[in-house]
KOLDOBA-843025 format. One record per residue (C-alpha): residue number from 1; residue in one letter; x, y, z. Coordinates in steps of 0.25 Angstrom, whole numbers, plus 5000, padded with zeros to 4 digits. Example, Ala and Ser with C-alpha at 12.3 -4.5 7.8 and 13.67 -1.06 7.14 Angstrom:
(1 'A' (5049 4982 5031));
(2 'S' (5055 4996 5029));
//
This chain:
(1 'M' (4188 6210 5354));
(2 'K' (4180 6200 5362));
(3 'H' (4173 6211 5369));
(4 'I' (4169 6217 5356));
(5 'L' (4164 6204 5350));
(6 'R' (4156 6199 5363));
(7 'P' (4143 6207 5359));
(8 'F' (4144 6200 5345));
(9 'Y' (4146 6186 5351));
(10 'S' (4134 6188 5361));
(11 'S' (4125 6194 5351));
(12 'I' (4128 6183 5340));
(13 'G' (4125 6173 5351));
(14 'E' (4111 6179 5353));
(15 'S' (4109 6179 5338));
(16 'L' (4113 6165 5337));
(17 'H' (4104 6161 5348));
(18 'S' (4092 6168 5341));
(19 'V' (4094 6164 5327));
(20 'L' (4099 6149 5327));
(21 'P' (4086 6143 5332));
(22 'I' (4079 6149 5320));
(23 'C' (4090 6143 5311));
(24 'A' (4088 6130 5318));
(25 'I' (4073 6130 5316));
(26 'V' (4074 6134 5301));
(27 'L' (4085 6123 5298));
(28 'L' (4076 6112 5305));
(29 'L' (4064 6117 5297));
(30 'S' (4072 6117 5284));
(31 'I' (4075 6102 5285));
(32 'S' (4062 6098 5290));
(33 'L' (4048 6105 5288));
(34 'A' (4053 6117 5280));
(35 'P' (4064 6114 5270));
(36 'I' (4071 6127 5265));
(37 'M' (4078 6129 5252));
(38 'P' (4093 6130 5253));
(39 'G' (4093 6145 5249));
(40 'V' (4083 6149 5260));
(41 'M' (4091 6141 5270));
(42 'V' (4104 6148 5266));
(43 'M' (4097 6162 5267));
(44 'F' (4091 6158 5281));
(45 'L' (4105 6153 5287));
(46 'F' (4112 6165 5281));
(47 'G' (4101 6174 5286));
(48 'A' (4103 6168 5300));
(49 'L' (4118 6171 5300));
(50 'L' (4114 6186 5297));
(51 'I' (4104 6186 5307));
(52 'I' (4113 6181 5318));
(53 'F' (4124 6191 5315));
(54 'G' (4115 6202 5312));
(55 'M' (4107 6201 5325));
(56 'S' (4120 6200 5333));
(57 'V' (4126 6213 5327));
(58 'F' (4112 6220 5327));
(59 'T' (4110 6217 5342));
(60 'I' (4124 6223 5346));
(61 'G' (4122 6235 5337));
(62 'S' (4108 6238 5342));
(63 'N' (4113 6237 5357));
(64 'I' (4123 6248 5354));
(65 'S' (4116 6257 5345));
(66 'M' (4101 6256 5344));
(67 'E' (4098 6255 5359));
(68 'P' (4107 6266 5363));
(69 'L' (4101 6275 5353));
(70 'G' (4086 6271 5356));
(71 'D' (4089 6273 5371));
(72 'G' (4096 6287 5369));
(73 'I' (4084 6292 5361));
(74 'G' (4074 6286 5371));
(75 'V' (4081 6293 5383));
(76 'M' (4081 6306 5375));
(77 'I' (4066 6304 5373));
(78 'G' (4063 6300 5387));
(79 'K' (4070 6312 5393));
(80 'S' (4061 6321 5385));
(81 'K' (4050 6328 5392));
(82 'K' (4042 6331 5379));
(83 'T' (4033 6321 5372));
(84 'I' (4031 6325 5358));
(85 'F' (4045 6326 5353));
(86 'P' (4050 6313 5359));
(87 'M' (4037 6306 5353));
(88 'L' (4041 6312 5339));
(89 'I' (4055 6307 5341));
(90 'C' (4049 6293 5344));
(91 'F' (4040 6293 5332));
(92 'L' (4051 6297 5323));
(93 'V' (4061 6286 5329));
(94 'G' (4050 6275 5328));
(95 'F' (4046 6279 5314));
(96 'L' (4060 6280 5308));
(97 'I' (4065 6267 5314));
(98 'T' (4052 6259 5310));
(99 'I' (4054 6263 5295));
(100 'A' (4067 6257 5295));
(101 'E' (4064 6244 5303));
(102 'P' (4067 6232 5294));
(103 'D' (4056 6223 5300));
(104 'L' (4046 6233 5295));
(105 'T' (4051 6233 5281));
(106 'V' (4051 6217 5280));
(107 'L' (4036 6217 5285));
(108 'A' (4032 6228 5275));
(109 'E' (4039 6221 5263));
(110 'K' (4030 6208 5267));
(111 'V' (4017 6215 5268));
(112 'T' (4009 6217 5255));
(113 'G' (3998 6227 5253));
(114 'I' (4004 6239 5260));
(115 'E' (4016 6247 5255));
(116 'N' (4029 6244 5263));
(117 'M' (4032 6259 5266));
(118 'L' (4018 6262 5271));
(119 'L' (4018 6250 5281));
(120 'I' (4032 6254 5286));
(121 'M' (4028 6269 5287));
(122 'L' (4015 6265 5295));
(123 'V' (4023 6256 5304));
(124 'A' (4034 6266 5307));
(125 'L' (4023 6277 5310));
(126 'G' (4017 6267 5320));
(127 'V' (4031 6265 5327));
(128 'G' (4034 6280 5327));
(129 'L' (4020 6284 5333));
(130 'F' (4021 6273 5344));
(131 'L' (4035 6275 5348));
(132 'A' (4031 6289 5350));
(133 'L' (4019 6284 5358));
(134 'A' (4029 6275 5366));
(135 'F' (4036 6288 5371));
(136 'F' (4023 6294 5374));
(137 'R' (4019 6282 5383));
(138 'L' (4032 6283 5390));
(139 'K' (4031 6298 5392));
(140 'K' (4016 6297 5397));
(141 'K' (4019 6284 5405));
(142 'I' (4007 6276 5398));
(143 'P' (4007 6262 5401));
(144 'L' (4012 6253 5390));
(145 'S' (4001 6242 5393));
(146 'W' (3989 6252 5391));
(147 'L' (3995 6258 5378));
(148 'L' (3998 6244 5372));
(149 'V' (3983 6240 5375));
(150 'V' (3978 6252 5368));
(151 'L' (3987 6251 5356));
(152 'Y' (3985 6236 5354));
(153 'A' (3970 6238 5356));
(154 'I' (3969 6248 5345));
(155 'A' (3978 6239 5336));
(156 'L' (3969 6227 5338));
(157 'A' (3957 6235 5336));
(158 'L' (3962 6240 5322));
(159 'A' (3966 6226 5319));
(160 'I' (3952 6220 5321));
(161 'L' (3945 6230 5312));
(162 'P' (3949 6223 5299));
(163 'Y' (3943 6210 5304));
(164 'I' (3929 6216 5308));
(165 'P' (3919 6211 5298));
(166 'G' (3912 6222 5290));
(167 'L' (3921 6233 5295));
(168 'N' (3930 6233 5282));
(169 'I' (3941 6240 5289));
(170 'G' (3956 6237 5286));
(171 'S' (3963 6225 5282));
(172 'Q' (3966 6212 5290));
(173 'E' (3978 6209 5281));
(174 'F' (3986 6221 5288));
(175 'I' (3983 6217 5302));
(176 'P' (3994 6207 5304));
(177 'T' (4004 6216 5296));
(178 'A' (4000 6227 5306));
(179 'F' (4004 6219 5318));
(180 'D' (4016 6214 5311));
(181 'S' (4021 6228 5309));
(182 'G' (4021 6231 5324));
(183 'G' (4031 6219 5326));
(184 'V' (4041 6222 5314));
(185 'T' (4042 6237 5317));
(186 'T' (4050 6234 5330));
(187 'G' (4062 6227 5323));
(188 'P' (4077 6227 5325));
(189 'I' (4079 6242 5323));
(190 'T' (4067 6247 5331));
(191 'V' (4067 6238 5343));
(192 'P' (4081 6241 5349));
(193 'F' (4079 6256 5346));
(194 'I' (4065 6257 5352));
(195 'M' (4068 6249 5364));
(196 'A' (4080 6257 5367));
(197 'L' (4072 6270 5365));
(198 'G' (4061 6265 5375));
(199 'A' (4072 6261 5385));
(200 'G' (4078 6275 5384));
(201 'M' (4065 6282 5385));
(202 'A' (4061 6274 5397));
(203 'S' (4074 6276 5404));
(204 'M' (4070 6291 5406));
(205 'R' (4059 6286 5415));
(206 'K' (4061 6283 5429));
(207 'G' (4055 6272 5437));
(208 'K' (4051 6257 5435));
(209 'S' (4044 6261 5422));
(210 'S' (4056 6264 5414));
(211 'S' (4060 6250 5411));
(212 'E' (4045 6247 5408));
(213 'D' (4044 6259 5398));
(214 'S' (4057 6255 5391));
(215 'F' (4048 6244 5384));
(216 'G' (4036 6246 5376));
(217 'L' (4041 6255 5364));
(218 'V' (4042 6243 5355));
(219 'A' (4028 6239 5359));
(220 'L' (4022 6252 5355));
(221 'C' (4031 6253 5342));
(222 'S' (4025 6240 5338));
(223 'I' (4010 6244 5340));
(224 'G' (4012 6257 5332));
(225 'P' (4014 6250 5318));
(226 'I' (4002 6240 5321));
(227 'L' (3993 6251 5323));
(228 'S' (3998 6259 5310));
(229 'V' (3997 6247 5301));
(230 'L' (3983 6243 5307));
(231 'V' (3978 6257 5303));
(232 'L' (3983 6254 5289));
(233 'S' (3976 6240 5289));
(234 'L' (3963 6248 5291));
(235 'I' (3964 6256 5278));
(236 'K' (3973 6246 5269));
(237 'S' (3970 6232 5264));
(238 'P' (3981 6224 5257));
(239 'G' (3973 6212 5254));
(240 'A' (3976 6197 5256));
(241 'T' (3989 6192 5251));
(242 'N' (3999 6181 5251));
(243 'E' (4011 6188 5245));
(244 'V' (4021 6195 5254));
(245 'G' (4031 6203 5247));
(246 'E' (4042 6198 5237));
(247 'S' (4050 6185 5240));
(248 'I' (4062 6179 5234));
(249 'D' (4061 6164 5229));
(250 'Y' (4071 6159 5240));
(251 'L' (4068 6145 5236));
(252 'S' (4075 6146 5223));
(253 'L' (4088 6151 5229));
(254 'N' (4101 6143 5230));
(255 'T' (4110 6145 5242));
(256 'K' (4119 6156 5235));
(257 'Q' (4107 6164 5230));
(258 'A' (4101 6163 5244));
(259 'F' (4113 6169 5250));
(260 'M' (4113 6180 5240));
(261 'C' (4099 6184 5244));
(262 'F' (4107 6191 5256));
(263 'L' (4115 6199 5247));
(264 'D' (4103 6203 5238));
(265 'P' (4102 6218 5237));
(266 'D' (4086 6218 5238));
(267 'T' (4084 6208 5249));
(268 'G' (4098 6205 5255));
(269 'I' (4107 6212 5265));
(270 'L' (4109 6224 5256));
(271 'K' (4094 6227 5258));
(272 'Y' (4095 6227 5273));
(273 'I' (4108 6235 5273));
(274 'K' (4099 6246 5266));
(275 'E' (4087 6244 5275));
(276 'V' (4094 6244 5288));
(277 'A' (4102 6256 5284));
(278 'V' (4089 6263 5282));
(279 'A' (4084 6258 5295));
(280 'F' (4096 6264 5302));
(281 'L' (4096 6277 5296));
(282 'P' (4085 6283 5306));
(283 'I' (4091 6277 5318));
(284 'V' (4105 6282 5314));
(285 'G' (4099 6296 5311));
(286 'M' (4092 6296 5325));
(287 'F' (4105 6292 5332));
(288 'I' (4113 6304 5325));
(289 'I' (4102 6314 5328));
(290 'F' (4100 6309 5343));
(291 'Q' (4115 6309 5345));
(292 'L' (4117 6323 5339));
(293 'I' (4105 6329 5348));
(294 'T' (4108 6322 5361));
(295 'R' (4123 6318 5361));
(296 'R' (4119 6306 5369));
(297 'F' (4130 6296 5365));
(298 'N' (4145 6299 5366));
(299 'K' (4154 6296 5354));
(300 'T' (4157 6282 5359));
(301 'K' (4142 6278 5360));
(302 'V' (4139 6285 5346));
(303 'L' (4150 6276 5340));
(304 'R' (4144 6264 5347));
(305 'I' (4130 6267 5342));
(306 'C' (4135 6269 5328));
(307 'V' (4142 6255 5329));
(308 'G' (4129 6249 5334));
(309 'F' (4122 6255 5322));
(310 'V' (4131 6248 5313));
(311 'Y' (4130 6235 5320));
(312 'T' (4115 6236 5321));
(313 'Y' (4114 6239 5306));
(314 'I' (4123 6228 5302));
(315 'G' (4116 6218 5311));
(316 'L' (4102 6222 5306));
(317 'V' (4106 6221 5292));
(318 'L' (4111 6207 5294));
(319 'F' (4099 6203 5302));
(320 'L' (4089 6208 5293));
(321 'T' (4096 6202 5281));
(322 'G' (4097 6188 5287));
(323 'A' (4082 6189 5292));
(324 'N' (4076 6194 5279));
(325 'V' (4084 6187 5269));
(326 'G' (4088 6174 5277));
(327 'F' (4076 6171 5286));
(328 'M' (4064 6177 5279));
(329 'P' (4064 6166 5267));
(330 'A' (4067 6155 5277));
(331 'G' (4055 6159 5285));
(332 'E' (4046 6160 5273));
(333 'L' (4050 6147 5267));
(334 'I' (4049 6139 5280));
(335 'G' (4035 6145 5282));
(336 'K' (4030 6141 5268));
(337 'T' (4036 6127 5269));
(338 'L' (4030 6124 5282));
(339 'A' (4016 6130 5278));
(340 'G' (4016 6122 5265));
(341 'S' (4020 6109 5272));
(342 'S' (4011 6099 5279));
(343 'F' (4017 6104 5292));
(344 'K' (4011 6118 5291));
(345 'W' (4007 6118 5305));
(346 'A' (4021 6117 5309));
(347 'L' (4022 6132 5306));
(348 'V' (4016 6134 5320));
(349 'P' (4027 6127 5328));
(350 'I' (4038 6131 5319));
(351 'G' (4034 6145 5319));
(352 'M' (4033 6145 5334));
(353 'V' (4047 6140 5335));
(354 'L' (4053 6150 5325));
(355 'G' (4046 6161 5332));
(356 'Y' (4052 6157 5345));
(357 'F' (4066 6158 5340));
(358 'V' (4064 6169 5329));
(359 'V' (4061 6180 5340));
(360 'A' (4075 6178 5346));
(361 'A' (4081 6182 5333));
(362 'E' (4075 6196 5333));
(363 'P' (4085 6206 5335));
(364 'A' (4076 6215 5343));
(365 'V' (4073 6204 5353));
(366 'H' (4087 6205 5359));
(367 'T' (4086 6220 5361));
(368 'L' (4072 6218 5368));
(369 'K' (4077 6207 5377));
(370 'K' (4090 6214 5381));
(371 'Q' (4082 6227 5384));
(372 'V' (4072 6219 5393));
(373 'E' (4083 6213 5401));
(374 'E' (4090 6226 5403));
(375 'V' (4078 6234 5406));
(376 'T' (4073 6224 5416));
(377 'N' (4087 6221 5422));
(378 'G' (4086 6207 5418));
(379 'A' (4072 6204 5425));
(380 'I' (4067 6201 5411));
(381 'S' (4077 6192 5404));
(382 'Q' (4081 6191 5389));
(383 'K' (4078 6176 5390));
(384 'S' (4064 6178 5395));
(385 'I' (4060 6189 5385));
(386 'G' (4066 6180 5374));
(387 'I' (4058 6168 5378));
(388 'A' (4045 6176 5379));
(389 'L' (4047 6182 5365));
(390 'S' (4050 6169 5359));
(391 'V' (4038 6162 5365));
(392 'G' (4029 6174 5360));
(393 'V' (4035 6174 5346));
(394 'S' (4034 6158 5345));
(395 'V' (4019 6159 5349));
(396 'S' (4016 6170 5339));
(397 'V' (4023 6163 5327));
(398 'G' (4015 6151 5331));
(399 'I' (4002 6158 5331));
(400 'S' (4006 6165 5318));
(401 'M' (4008 6152 5311));
(402 'I' (3994 6147 5315));
(403 'R' (3989 6160 5308));
(404 'V' (3996 6157 5296));
(405 'L' (3991 6143 5295));
(406 'T' (3977 6146 5299));
(407 'G' (3975 6160 5293));
(408 'M' (3970 6165 5307));
(409 'S' (3968 6180 5309));
(410 'I' (3979 6187 5317));
(411 'L' (3968 6196 5323));
(412 'P' (3964 6187 5335));
(413 'V' (3978 6183 5338));
(414 'L' (3982 6198 5339));
(415 'I' (3970 6202 5347));
(416 'I' (3973 6191 5357));
(417 'G' (3988 6192 5356));
(418 'Y' (3988 6207 5360));
(419 'I' (3977 6207 5370));
(420 'I' (3984 6196 5379));
(421 'P' (3998 6204 5380));
(422 'L' (3990 6217 5382));
(423 'I' (3982 6211 5394));
(424 'I' (3995 6205 5400));
(425 'T' (4002 6219 5400));
(426 'F' (3993 6223 5412));
(427 'F' (3998 6211 5420));
(428 'V' (4014 6211 5418));
(429 'P' (4025 6221 5422));
(430 'K' (4025 6233 5412));
(431 'I' (4039 6230 5407));
(432 'Y' (4034 6217 5401));
(433 'T' (4023 6224 5393));
(434 'G' (4033 6233 5387));
(435 'I' (4043 6221 5384));
(436 'A' (4032 6212 5379));
(437 'F' (4026 6222 5369));
(438 'D' (4040 6227 5365));
(439 'S' (4044 6212 5362));
(440 'G' (4033 6210 5352));
(441 'G' (4039 6220 5343));
(442 'V' (4053 6215 5345));
(443 'A' (4050 6200 5343));
(444 'S' (4044 6204 5329));
(445 'G' (4057 6208 5322));
(446 'P' (4064 6204 5309));
(447 'M' (4064 6189 5312));
(448 'A' (4049 6189 5313));
(449 'T' (4048 6197 5300));
(450 'T' (4058 6189 5292));
(451 'F' (4056 6175 5297));
(452 'I' (4043 6173 5305));
(453 'L' (4035 6182 5295));
(454 'P' (4040 6175 5283));
(455 'F' (4038 6161 5289));
(456 'A' (4023 6165 5291));
(457 'I' (4022 6171 5277));
(458 'G' (4028 6159 5271));
(459 'A' (4018 6150 5278));
(460 'C' (4007 6159 5275));
(461 'Q' (4010 6159 5260));
(462 'A' (4011 6144 5260));
(463 'L' (3998 6142 5266));
(464 'G' (3991 6152 5257));
(465 'G' (3987 6162 5268));
(466 'N' (3986 6177 5268));
(467 'V' (4000 6182 5272));
(468 'L' (3996 6196 5277));
(469 'T' (3985 6190 5287));
(470 'D' (3991 6176 5290));
(471 'A' (4007 6178 5290));
(472 'F' (4008 6193 5294));
(473 'G' (4005 6195 5308));
(474 'I' (4016 6185 5313));
(475 'V' (4025 6197 5317));
(476 'A' (4014 6203 5325));
(477 'M' (4012 6190 5332));
(478 'I' (4027 6189 5335));
(479 'A' (4025 6203 5341));
(480 'M' (4013 6199 5349));
(481 'T' (4016 6187 5357));
(482 'P' (4028 6191 5364));
(483 'L' (4019 6202 5371));
(484 'I' (4012 6190 5378));
(485 'T' (4024 6181 5381));
(486 'I' (4033 6192 5387));
(487 'Q' (4021 6198 5395));
(488 'V' (4019 6184 5400));
(489 'L' (4033 6183 5404));
(490 'G' (4031 6196 5412));
(491 'L' (4018 6189 5419));
(492 'I' (4027 6177 5423));
(493 'G' (4038 6187 5428));
(494 'K' (4028 6195 5436));
(495 'T' (4021 6182 5442));
(496 'K' (4035 6177 5446));
(497 'Q' (4038 6191 5452));
(498 'D' (4025 6191 5460));
(499 'R' (4027 6177 5465));
(500 'H' (4041 6181 5470));
(501 'L' (4036 6194 5477));
(502 'K' (4025 6186 5483));
(503 'R' (4035 6176 5488));
(504 'I' (4043 6187 5494));
(505 'H' (4031 6194 5501));
(506 'S' (4027 6180 5507));
(507 'E' (4041 6178 5512));
(508 'I' (4042 6192 5518));
(509 'E' (4028 6190 5525));
(510 'Q' (4033 6177 5531));
(511 'I' (4045 6184 5536));
(512 'D' (4036 6195 5542));
(513 'D' (4027 6185 5548));
(514 'G' (4039 6178 5554));
(515 'I' (4045 6191 5560));
(516 'V' (4031 6195 5566));
(517 'Y' (4030 6181 5572));
(518 'Y' (4044 6182 5578));
(519 'E' (4041 6196 5584));
(520 'E' (4028 6191 5590));
(521 'D' (4035 6179 5596));
(522 'Y' (4046 6188 5601));
(523 'D' (4035 6197 5608));
(524 'E' (4029 6186 5615));
(525 'E' (4042 6182 5621));
//
């Protein structure tokens, strides 16, 4: 019995370690700078319980279902000597999984001026095309650094066009949303599958590059939606707005009414039971077709994967319910309260602290850290990746809060923020480039869209700003800064390794000089 429950104990411990700091920060704010109504606090605390338990069950389920399936399909594709057919499979897989990604639905519901399904289909098209491109890159051995430089140069060029005076091309309001879309597509469903798919494809390649090539798929799947929505921004204009979807008057709820929000058929757990079921249909379908064609898994493994799907499904339903129903109202209310007070500049340090801890609660972050440690045989630890991610997200949320307070354009931040990591890619070990650009998509998951984004939206509305230009873009910032911090981690590691090697060579030279001196002295005698 203890052997069966041990994974749950370990996973719940990780979840508590990730979520409790956020709870402590919100509780402190609620009795100091940002008082929260009792109904909202009940929703937040119950949401935290659902997130902790949901993340634990999801992590276990993902490990025994999504990862083996992704790895199996990756191995099959990697063995293929053809190019077109595997690329079609990659496109179909990327397209279907993205349509079902809950994070994307949350973003689409909050963006005004564009139909939800149009945005979802465009983003799914971008992911499908660029997952196919990721396979082509591996097949043709195209360096990831150069490919990223070209693609982000195109993205930044498209983003600049609406800002050029007199050109009258595109809409500035869609630019933050375009870069946000690249972050939300790589959520809790897509990341474990795509990372395992990349590991499976790379395992078919021999040599040192196989570990390096296991990363980079998430990075390319993030840039695809950015480009597709940027193209849309050139032909469609939503106009300025300060309204973001429909909202419930949470301030008027008592504690019982607040709890009942979790059972509401339109906004509560029943909604996510349906949404996640729809999300899993393509994945279960792929598993059935893959198993019937390849017979890769024996009966025991098939049963194990099926059980894993159930765990993943239950965990994701609980997590998304807790994040959307419990955390979202609290984040928006705290943002509004702080922005409307005389301590509005406290948004910056408080946002940085929230950003530091929120990223640790992202389900896909645990998947990334685990795979990095396994692929590098412990050379890159989970702890070091976690710290680099937290520092990066903390900085990004701080900059985003400055944007909310000042109305500063996101364009110069994006240009500088992407040029720096793209330059660093040519000076760090290749594996760090793949990990860094993958981590950007991983960090901007459901916690970013259901807590940090509402926090920014609430603050922006209280200040009377334009939500589309001032609040949106925060998910893009969260996806951007880890590219720098993790590659800086790589630079530090490379510097230490170079110094160590230099010290060893120096010691060897001293030993050689001693041997030569001894031989000369012996000859004289």
